[in-house]
FITORZA-683509 format. One record per residue (C-alpha): x, y, z. Coordinates in steps of 0.25 Angstrom, whole numbers. Layout:
REM residues N
<atom><xx>X</xx><yy>Y</yy><zz>Z</zz></atom>
...
***
This chain:
REM residues 307
<atom><xx>-35</xx><yy>182</yy><zz>343</zz></atom>
<atom><xx>-23</xx><yy>179</yy><zz>352</zz></atom>
<atom><xx>-14</xx><yy>180</yy><zz>340</zz></atom>
<atom><xx>-15</xx><yy>195</yy><zz>339</zz></atom>
<atom><xx>-1</xx><yy>202</yy><zz>338</zz></atom>
<atom><xx>-6</xx><yy>215</yy><zz>343</zz></atom>
<atom><xx>-16</xx><yy>219</yy><zz>354</zz></atom>
<atom><xx>-22</xx><yy>230</yy><zz>344</zz></atom>
<atom><xx>-29</xx><yy>219</yy><zz>336</zz></atom>
<atom><xx>-35</xx><yy>214</yy><zz>349</zz></atom>
<atom><xx>-41</xx><yy>227</yy><zz>353</zz></atom>
<atom><xx>-44</xx><yy>229</yy><zz>338</zz></atom>
<atom><xx>-55</xx><yy>218</yy><zz>340</zz></atom>
<atom><xx>-59</xx><yy>221</yy><zz>354</zz></atom>
<atom><xx>-62</xx><yy>236</yy><zz>353</zz></atom>
<atom><xx>-71</xx><yy>235</yy><zz>341</zz></atom>
<atom><xx>-78</xx><yy>223</yy><zz>345</zz></atom>
<atom><xx>-82</xx><yy>228</yy><zz>359</zz></atom>
<atom><xx>-84</xx><yy>242</yy><zz>354</zz></atom>
<atom><xx>-93</xx><yy>237</yy><zz>343</zz></atom>
<atom><xx>-102</xx><yy>230</yy><zz>354</zz></atom>
<atom><xx>-102</xx><yy>242</yy><zz>363</zz></atom>
<atom><xx>-106</xx><yy>251</yy><zz>350</zz></atom>
<atom><xx>-117</xx><yy>242</yy><zz>347</zz></atom>
<atom><xx>-123</xx><yy>243</yy><zz>361</zz></atom>
<atom><xx>-122</xx><yy>258</yy><zz>361</zz></atom>
<atom><xx>-128</xx><yy>259</yy><zz>347</zz></atom>
<atom><xx>-140</xx><yy>251</yy><zz>352</zz></atom>
<atom><xx>-141</xx><yy>260</yy><zz>364</zz></atom>
<atom><xx>-141</xx><yy>272</yy><zz>356</zz></atom>
<atom><xx>-151</xx><yy>267</yy><zz>346</zz></atom>
<atom><xx>-160</xx><yy>264</yy><zz>357</zz></atom>
<atom><xx>-159</xx><yy>277</yy><zz>364</zz></atom>
<atom><xx>-170</xx><yy>287</yy><zz>359</zz></atom>
<atom><xx>-180</xx><yy>277</yy><zz>355</zz></atom>
<atom><xx>-194</xx><yy>278</yy><zz>360</zz></atom>
<atom><xx>-197</xx><yy>270</yy><zz>372</zz></atom>
<atom><xx>-209</xx><yy>259</yy><zz>372</zz></atom>
<atom><xx>-222</xx><yy>267</yy><zz>373</zz></atom>
<atom><xx>-217</xx><yy>280</yy><zz>369</zz></atom>
<atom><xx>-220</xx><yy>286</yy><zz>355</zz></atom>
<atom><xx>-208</xx><yy>283</yy><zz>346</zz></atom>
<atom><xx>-201</xx><yy>295</yy><zz>340</zz></atom>
<atom><xx>-199</xx><yy>297</yy><zz>326</zz></atom>
<atom><xx>-186</xx><yy>296</yy><zz>319</zz></atom>
<atom><xx>-190</xx><yy>307</yy><zz>309</zz></atom>
<atom><xx>-190</xx><yy>297</yy><zz>297</zz></atom>
<atom><xx>-204</xx><yy>296</yy><zz>290</zz></atom>
<atom><xx>-208</xx><yy>288</yy><zz>278</zz></atom>
<atom><xx>-220</xx><yy>288</yy><zz>270</zz></atom>
<atom><xx>-226</xx><yy>300</yy><zz>277</zz></atom>
<atom><xx>-229</xx><yy>294</yy><zz>290</zz></atom>
<atom><xx>-219</xx><yy>282</yy><zz>292</zz></atom>
<atom><xx>-210</xx><yy>286</yy><zz>303</zz></atom>
<atom><xx>-197</xx><yy>280</yy><zz>309</zz></atom>
<atom><xx>-199</xx><yy>279</yy><zz>324</zz></atom>
<atom><xx>-188</xx><yy>278</yy><zz>335</zz></atom>
<atom><xx>-194</xx><yy>265</yy><zz>341</zz></atom>
<atom><xx>-185</xx><yy>257</yy><zz>351</zz></atom>
<atom><xx>-180</xx><yy>243</yy><zz>347</zz></atom>
<atom><xx>-187</xx><yy>232</yy><zz>353</zz></atom>
<atom><xx>-181</xx><yy>228</yy><zz>366</zz></atom>
<atom><xx>-179</xx><yy>213</yy><zz>361</zz></atom>
<atom><xx>-171</xx><yy>218</yy><zz>349</zz></atom>
<atom><xx>-163</xx><yy>228</yy><zz>357</zz></atom>
<atom><xx>-160</xx><yy>217</yy><zz>367</zz></atom>
<atom><xx>-155</xx><yy>208</yy><zz>356</zz></atom>
<atom><xx>-145</xx><yy>219</yy><zz>353</zz></atom>
<atom><xx>-140</xx><yy>220</yy><zz>367</zz></atom>
<atom><xx>-139</xx><yy>204</yy><zz>368</zz></atom>
<atom><xx>-131</xx><yy>203</yy><zz>356</zz></atom>
<atom><xx>-121</xx><yy>214</yy><zz>361</zz></atom>
<atom><xx>-120</xx><yy>207</yy><zz>375</zz></atom>
<atom><xx>-118</xx><yy>193</yy><zz>368</zz></atom>
<atom><xx>-107</xx><yy>199</yy><zz>360</zz></atom>
<atom><xx>-100</xx><yy>204</yy><zz>372</zz></atom>
<atom><xx>-102</xx><yy>191</yy><zz>379</zz></atom>
<atom><xx>-96</xx><yy>183</yy><zz>367</zz></atom>
<atom><xx>-84</xx><yy>192</yy><zz>366</zz></atom>
<atom><xx>-82</xx><yy>190</yy><zz>381</zz></atom>
<atom><xx>-82</xx><yy>174</yy><zz>380</zz></atom>
<atom><xx>-76</xx><yy>171</yy><zz>367</zz></atom>
<atom><xx>-65</xx><yy>177</yy><zz>359</zz></atom>
<atom><xx>-68</xx><yy>189</yy><zz>350</zz></atom>
<atom><xx>-61</xx><yy>201</yy><zz>356</zz></atom>
<atom><xx>-47</xx><yy>201</yy><zz>351</zz></atom>
<atom><xx>-38</xx><yy>192</yy><zz>359</zz></atom>
<atom><xx>-48</xx><yy>190</yy><zz>370</zz></atom>
<atom><xx>-51</xx><yy>175</yy><zz>371</zz></atom>
<atom><xx>-64</xx><yy>176</yy><zz>378</zz></atom>
<atom><xx>-68</xx><yy>171</yy><zz>392</zz></atom>
<atom><xx>-71</xx><yy>157</yy><zz>387</zz></atom>
<atom><xx>-58</xx><yy>155</yy><zz>380</zz></atom>
<atom><xx>-65</xx><yy>149</yy><zz>367</zz></atom>
<atom><xx>-57</xx><yy>147</yy><zz>355</zz></atom>
<atom><xx>-61</xx><yy>141</yy><zz>341</zz></atom>
<atom><xx>-49</xx><yy>132</yy><zz>343</zz></atom>
<atom><xx>-53</xx><yy>127</yy><zz>356</zz></atom>
<atom><xx>-67</xx><yy>124</yy><zz>351</zz></atom>
<atom><xx>-62</xx><yy>117</yy><zz>339</zz></atom>
<atom><xx>-53</xx><yy>108</yy><zz>348</zz></atom>
<atom><xx>-64</xx><yy>105</yy><zz>357</zz></atom>
<atom><xx>-73</xx><yy>101</yy><zz>345</zz></atom>
<atom><xx>-61</xx><yy>92</yy><zz>340</zz></atom>
<atom><xx>-60</xx><yy>86</yy><zz>354</zz></atom>
<atom><xx>-74</xx><yy>82</yy><zz>354</zz></atom>
<atom><xx>-74</xx><yy>76</yy><zz>340</zz></atom>
<atom><xx>-61</xx><yy>68</yy><zz>343</zz></atom>
<atom><xx>-68</xx><yy>63</yy><zz>356</zz></atom>
<atom><xx>-80</xx><yy>59</yy><zz>349</zz></atom>
<atom><xx>-74</xx><yy>54</yy><zz>335</zz></atom>
<atom><xx>-60</xx><yy>51</yy><zz>339</zz></atom>
<atom><xx>-63</xx><yy>36</yy><zz>343</zz></atom>
<atom><xx>-68</xx><yy>34</yy><zz>329</zz></atom>
<atom><xx>-55</xx><yy>37</yy><zz>323</zz></atom>
<atom><xx>-45</xx><yy>32</yy><zz>333</zz></atom>
<atom><xx>-50</xx><yy>17</yy><zz>332</zz></atom>
<atom><xx>-42</xx><yy>17</yy><zz>319</zz></atom>
<atom><xx>-30</xx><yy>23</yy><zz>325</zz></atom>
<atom><xx>-22</xx><yy>10</yy><zz>327</zz></atom>
<atom><xx>-26</xx><yy>3</yy><zz>313</zz></atom>
<atom><xx>-17</xx><yy>4</yy><zz>302</zz></atom>
<atom><xx>-21</xx><yy>14</yy><zz>290</zz></atom>
<atom><xx>-23</xx><yy>2</yy><zz>280</zz></atom>
<atom><xx>-32</xx><yy>-5</yy><zz>291</zz></atom>
<atom><xx>-40</xx><yy>8</yy><zz>293</zz></atom>
<atom><xx>-41</xx><yy>10</yy><zz>278</zz></atom>
<atom><xx>-47</xx><yy>-4</yy><zz>277</zz></atom>
<atom><xx>-58</xx><yy>0</yy><zz>287</zz></atom>
<atom><xx>-70</xx><yy>5</yy><zz>280</zz></atom>
<atom><xx>-75</xx><yy>13</yy><zz>292</zz></atom>
<atom><xx>-62</xx><yy>20</yy><zz>294</zz></atom>
<atom><xx>-61</xx><yy>23</yy><zz>279</zz></atom>
<atom><xx>-74</xx><yy>30</yy><zz>280</zz></atom>
<atom><xx>-69</xx><yy>38</yy><zz>292</zz></atom>
<atom><xx>-56</xx><yy>42</yy><zz>284</zz></atom>
<atom><xx>-64</xx><yy>46</yy><zz>272</zz></atom>
<atom><xx>-72</xx><yy>56</yy><zz>280</zz></atom>
<atom><xx>-60</xx><yy>61</yy><zz>286</zz></atom>
<atom><xx>-54</xx><yy>63</yy><zz>272</zz></atom>
<atom><xx>-66</xx><yy>70</yy><zz>267</zz></atom>
<atom><xx>-66</xx><yy>80</yy><zz>278</zz></atom>
<atom><xx>-51</xx><yy>83</yy><zz>279</zz></atom>
<atom><xx>-44</xx><yy>78</yy><zz>266</zz></atom>
<atom><xx>-54</xx><yy>80</yy><zz>254</zz></atom>
<atom><xx>-52</xx><yy>95</yy><zz>253</zz></atom>
<atom><xx>-38</xx><yy>92</yy><zz>247</zz></atom>
<atom><xx>-39</xx><yy>78</yy><zz>242</zz></atom>
<atom><xx>-53</xx><yy>78</yy><zz>237</zz></atom>
<atom><xx>-65</xx><yy>70</yy><zz>243</zz></atom>
<atom><xx>-61</xx><yy>58</yy><zz>234</zz></atom>
<atom><xx>-46</xx><yy>59</yy><zz>238</zz></atom>
<atom><xx>-41</xx><yy>61</yy><zz>224</zz></atom>
<atom><xx>-35</xx><yy>74</yy><zz>227</zz></atom>
<atom><xx>-33</xx><yy>86</yy><zz>218</zz></atom>
<atom><xx>-21</xx><yy>94</yy><zz>213</zz></atom>
<atom><xx>-11</xx><yy>95</yy><zz>224</zz></atom>
<atom><xx>-19</xx><yy>86</yy><zz>233</zz></atom>
<atom><xx>-15</xx><yy>71</yy><zz>232</zz></atom>
<atom><xx>-24</xx><yy>60</yy><zz>227</zz></atom>
<atom><xx>-26</xx><yy>50</yy><zz>239</zz></atom>
<atom><xx>-32</xx><yy>39</yy><zz>231</zz></atom>
<atom><xx>-20</xx><yy>35</yy><zz>222</zz></atom>
<atom><xx>-7</xx><yy>29</yy><zz>227</zz></atom>
<atom><xx>2</xx><yy>41</yy><zz>224</zz></atom>
<atom><xx>7</xx><yy>47</yy><zz>237</zz></atom>
<atom><xx>17</xx><yy>58</yy><zz>239</zz></atom>
<atom><xx>20</xx><yy>54</yy><zz>254</zz></atom>
<atom><xx>17</xx><yy>39</yy><zz>253</zz></atom>
<atom><xx>4</xx><yy>32</yy><zz>253</zz></atom>
<atom><xx>7</xx><yy>22</yy><zz>264</zz></atom>
<atom><xx>-4</xx><yy>23</yy><zz>275</zz></atom>
<atom><xx>6</xx><yy>29</yy><zz>285</zz></atom>
<atom><xx>11</xx><yy>39</yy><zz>275</zz></atom>
<atom><xx>-4</xx><yy>43</yy><zz>272</zz></atom>
<atom><xx>-6</xx><yy>45</yy><zz>287</zz></atom>
<atom><xx>6</xx><yy>53</yy><zz>289</zz></atom>
<atom><xx>3</xx><yy>62</yy><zz>277</zz></atom>
<atom><xx>-11</xx><yy>65</yy><zz>284</zz></atom>
<atom><xx>-6</xx><yy>67</yy><zz>298</zz></atom>
<atom><xx>6</xx><yy>76</yy><zz>295</zz></atom>
<atom><xx>3</xx><yy>82</yy><zz>281</zz></atom>
<atom><xx>12</xx><yy>83</yy><zz>270</zz></atom>
<atom><xx>20</xx><yy>95</yy><zz>264</zz></atom>
<atom><xx>24</xx><yy>93</yy><zz>249</zz></atom>
<atom><xx>33</xx><yy>103</yy><zz>243</zz></atom>
<atom><xx>38</xx><yy>104</yy><zz>229</zz></atom>
<atom><xx>47</xx><yy>115</yy><zz>227</zz></atom>
<atom><xx>47</xx><yy>124</yy><zz>215</zz></atom>
<atom><xx>57</xx><yy>121</yy><zz>205</zz></atom>
<atom><xx>55</xx><yy>130</yy><zz>193</zz></atom>
<atom><xx>67</xx><yy>139</yy><zz>197</zz></atom>
<atom><xx>76</xx><yy>127</yy><zz>200</zz></atom>
<atom><xx>73</xx><yy>121</yy><zz>187</zz></atom>
<atom><xx>76</xx><yy>133</yy><zz>179</zz></atom>
<atom><xx>62</xx><yy>138</yy><zz>176</zz></atom>
<atom><xx>50</xx><yy>132</yy><zz>168</zz></atom>
<atom><xx>59</xx><yy>124</yy><zz>158</zz></atom>
<atom><xx>65</xx><yy>117</yy><zz>169</zz></atom>
<atom><xx>52</xx><yy>114</yy><zz>176</zz></atom>
<atom><xx>47</xx><yy>109</yy><zz>162</zz></atom>
<atom><xx>59</xx><yy>100</yy><zz>160</zz></atom>
<atom><xx>57</xx><yy>93</yy><zz>174</zz></atom>
<atom><xx>42</xx><yy>92</yy><zz>171</zz></atom>
<atom><xx>46</xx><yy>84</yy><zz>159</zz></atom>
<atom><xx>55</xx><yy>75</yy><zz>166</zz></atom>
<atom><xx>45</xx><yy>72</yy><zz>177</zz></atom>
<atom><xx>35</xx><yy>68</yy><zz>166</zz></atom>
<atom><xx>45</xx><yy>59</yy><zz>160</zz></atom>
<atom><xx>48</xx><yy>52</yy><zz>174</zz></atom>
<atom><xx>33</xx><yy>50</yy><zz>174</zz></atom>
<atom><xx>32</xx><yy>44</yy><zz>160</zz></atom>
<atom><xx>25</xx><yy>56</yy><zz>155</zz></atom>
<atom><xx>27</xx><yy>62</yy><zz>141</zz></atom>
<atom><xx>38</xx><yy>72</yy><zz>142</zz></atom>
<atom><xx>48</xx><yy>80</yy><zz>134</zz></atom>
<atom><xx>61</xx><yy>72</yy><zz>135</zz></atom>
<atom><xx>71</xx><yy>84</yy><zz>133</zz></atom>
<atom><xx>64</xx><yy>92</yy><zz>144</zz></atom>
<atom><xx>63</xx><yy>79</yy><zz>153</zz></atom>
<atom><xx>78</xx><yy>77</yy><zz>151</zz></atom>
<atom><xx>81</xx><yy>91</yy><zz>156</zz></atom>
<atom><xx>71</xx><yy>90</yy><zz>167</zz></atom>
<atom><xx>77</xx><yy>77</yy><zz>172</zz></atom>
<atom><xx>90</xx><yy>84</yy><zz>176</zz></atom>
<atom><xx>82</xx><yy>94</yy><zz>184</zz></atom>
<atom><xx>74</xx><yy>83</yy><zz>190</zz></atom>
<atom><xx>86</xx><yy>75</yy><zz>195</zz></atom>
<atom><xx>92</xx><yy>88</yy><zz>201</zz></atom>
<atom><xx>79</xx><yy>94</yy><zz>208</zz></atom>
<atom><xx>68</xx><yy>84</yy><zz>209</zz></atom>
<atom><xx>74</xx><yy>70</yy><zz>211</zz></atom>
<atom><xx>76</xx><yy>72</yy><zz>226</zz></atom>
<atom><xx>61</xx><yy>72</yy><zz>228</zz></atom>
<atom><xx>55</xx><yy>65</yy><zz>217</zz></atom>
<atom><xx>66</xx><yy>55</yy><zz>214</zz></atom>
<atom><xx>74</xx><yy>52</yy><zz>202</zz></atom>
<atom><xx>62</xx><yy>44</yy><zz>196</zz></atom>
<atom><xx>52</xx><yy>54</yy><zz>200</zz></atom>
<atom><xx>45</xx><yy>44</yy><zz>210</zz></atom>
<atom><xx>45</xx><yy>55</yy><zz>221</zz></atom>
<atom><xx>47</xx><yy>53</yy><zz>236</zz></atom>
<atom><xx>36</xx><yy>51</yy><zz>246</zz></atom>
<atom><xx>45</xx><yy>55</yy><zz>258</zz></atom>
<atom><xx>45</xx><yy>69</yy><zz>252</zz></atom>
<atom><xx>32</xx><yy>69</yy><zz>246</zz></atom>
<atom><xx>38</xx><yy>70</yy><zz>232</zz></atom>
<atom><xx>28</xx><yy>65</yy><zz>221</zz></atom>
<atom><xx>31</xx><yy>54</yy><zz>212</zz></atom>
<atom><xx>32</xx><yy>60</yy><zz>198</zz></atom>
<atom><xx>31</xx><yy>48</yy><zz>189</zz></atom>
<atom><xx>17</xx><yy>42</yy><zz>194</zz></atom>
<atom><xx>9</xx><yy>53</yy><zz>186</zz></atom>
<atom><xx>2</xx><yy>57</yy><zz>199</zz></atom>
<atom><xx>3</xx><yy>72</yy><zz>200</zz></atom>
<atom><xx>-2</xx><yy>80</yy><zz>212</zz></atom>
<atom><xx>-2</xx><yy>94</yy><zz>205</zz></atom>
<atom><xx>-5</xx><yy>89</yy><zz>191</zz></atom>
<atom><xx>3</xx><yy>81</yy><zz>180</zz></atom>
<atom><xx>2</xx><yy>91</yy><zz>169</zz></atom>
<atom><xx>15</xx><yy>98</yy><zz>164</zz></atom>
<atom><xx>10</xx><yy>111</yy><zz>169</zz></atom>
<atom><xx>7</xx><yy>106</yy><zz>183</zz></atom>
<atom><xx>20</xx><yy>98</yy><zz>184</zz></atom>
<atom><xx>28</xx><yy>110</yy><zz>180</zz></atom>
<atom><xx>21</xx><yy>118</yy><zz>190</zz></atom>
<atom><xx>24</xx><yy>109</yy><zz>201</zz></atom>
<atom><xx>39</xx><yy>109</yy><zz>198</zz></atom>
<atom><xx>40</xx><yy>124</yy><zz>195</zz></atom>
<atom><xx>32</xx><yy>129</yy><zz>207</zz></atom>
<atom><xx>32</xx><yy>117</yy><zz>217</zz></atom>
<atom><xx>21</xx><yy>112</yy><zz>225</zz></atom>
<atom><xx>17</xx><yy>113</yy><zz>240</zz></atom>
<atom><xx>7</xx><yy>102</yy><zz>245</zz></atom>
<atom><xx>3</xx><yy>102</yy><zz>259</zz></atom>
<atom><xx>-5</xx><yy>91</yy><zz>266</zz></atom>
<atom><xx>-9</xx><yy>96</yy><zz>280</zz></atom>
<atom><xx>-7</xx><yy>87</yy><zz>292</zz></atom>
<atom><xx>-19</xx><yy>82</yy><zz>298</zz></atom>
<atom><xx>-14</xx><yy>75</yy><zz>311</zz></atom>
<atom><xx>-18</xx><yy>87</yy><zz>320</zz></atom>
<atom><xx>-31</xx><yy>89</yy><zz>313</zz></atom>
<atom><xx>-36</xx><yy>75</yy><zz>312</zz></atom>
<atom><xx>-28</xx><yy>67</yy><zz>321</zz></atom>
<atom><xx>-21</xx><yy>54</yy><zz>319</zz></atom>
<atom><xx>-33</xx><yy>45</yy><zz>320</zz></atom>
<atom><xx>-41</xx><yy>52</yy><zz>309</zz></atom>
<atom><xx>-29</xx><yy>53</yy><zz>300</zz></atom>
<atom><xx>-27</xx><yy>38</yy><zz>302</zz></atom>
<atom><xx>-41</xx><yy>36</yy><zz>296</zz></atom>
<atom><xx>-38</xx><yy>47</yy><zz>285</zz></atom>
<atom><xx>-25</xx><yy>40</yy><zz>281</zz></atom>
<atom><xx>-32</xx><yy>27</yy><zz>280</zz></atom>
<atom><xx>-43</xx><yy>32</yy><zz>271</zz></atom>
<atom><xx>-33</xx><yy>39</yy><zz>262</zz></atom>
<atom><xx>-25</xx><yy>26</yy><zz>262</zz></atom>
<atom><xx>-38</xx><yy>19</yy><zz>258</zz></atom>
<atom><xx>-40</xx><yy>28</yy><zz>246</zz></atom>
<atom><xx>-27</xx><yy>24</yy><zz>240</zz></atom>
<atom><xx>-29</xx><yy>9</yy><zz>242</zz></atom>
<atom><xx>-44</xx><yy>9</yy><zz>237</zz></atom>
<atom><xx>-49</xx><yy>5</yy><zz>251</zz></atom>
<atom><xx>-58</xx><yy>18</yy><zz>253</zz></atom>
<atom><xx>-70</xx><yy>11</yy><zz>245</zz></atom>
<atom><xx>-70</xx><yy>-2</yy><zz>252</zz></atom>
<atom><xx>-80</xx><yy>-5</yy><zz>263</zz></atom>
<atom><xx>-80</xx><yy>-16</yy><zz>273</zz></atom>
***
């Protein structure tokens, strides 16, 4: 609410809100006026059904009428104490962010020691501890399974964490850095630079040849020249990639977006943009340390071991 760029929107909320409450109060008063008092003969409203069934102007029960007034008073009190009237923050100064942070602080104070005791241990040592792996697995299921799957085998565009194919390196420290800081993988679109669909097809054939797959030799020869000009700086002359850049290995037949000719051509022509969000602020270093150890255990086959 504090981000309003014009006071108009502030009053646009305040006036209808307060006006609506006042209107409800006046409506109740108006509807209560003219009703017969307790003990008096009720006046008819002039509506008759089935010859002698009349609608009478009886007053509302006092408890029912009181509930209406209590609701209106409660609404005014709530808007006075909590944000709800435009940019007015409320007398208590409550915000959803402050409440969230308070709950996080309580959780960290209660559960933080469970995670911090592994802080000084190396990732391989943590991965060898069955209790730590179970803790890491719970973190993974809660925060990572949406993208990488509950079995960590990934999906199209989301890496499989159980194999030994790593875009940015599979060493324990590299895994931890990836989780802490996130990764931004950018594959530019090359269709125009390659001269259109034919150029994209030629480079695809050469990539298949590098990986030992069946390819059109003539097209691959044309694609080799384009590859050496435009692709070699990231993927290397032999197609083995570059983990410093996150450039994939093109000869191991592990494909993040699919290995069919259509998918590979699509990647070259239109490019790819992969984003791994950073988790350092959200989870903290202690939880990330456990999480990195669990991911490391997946690629080493330790996750199924028990002490």
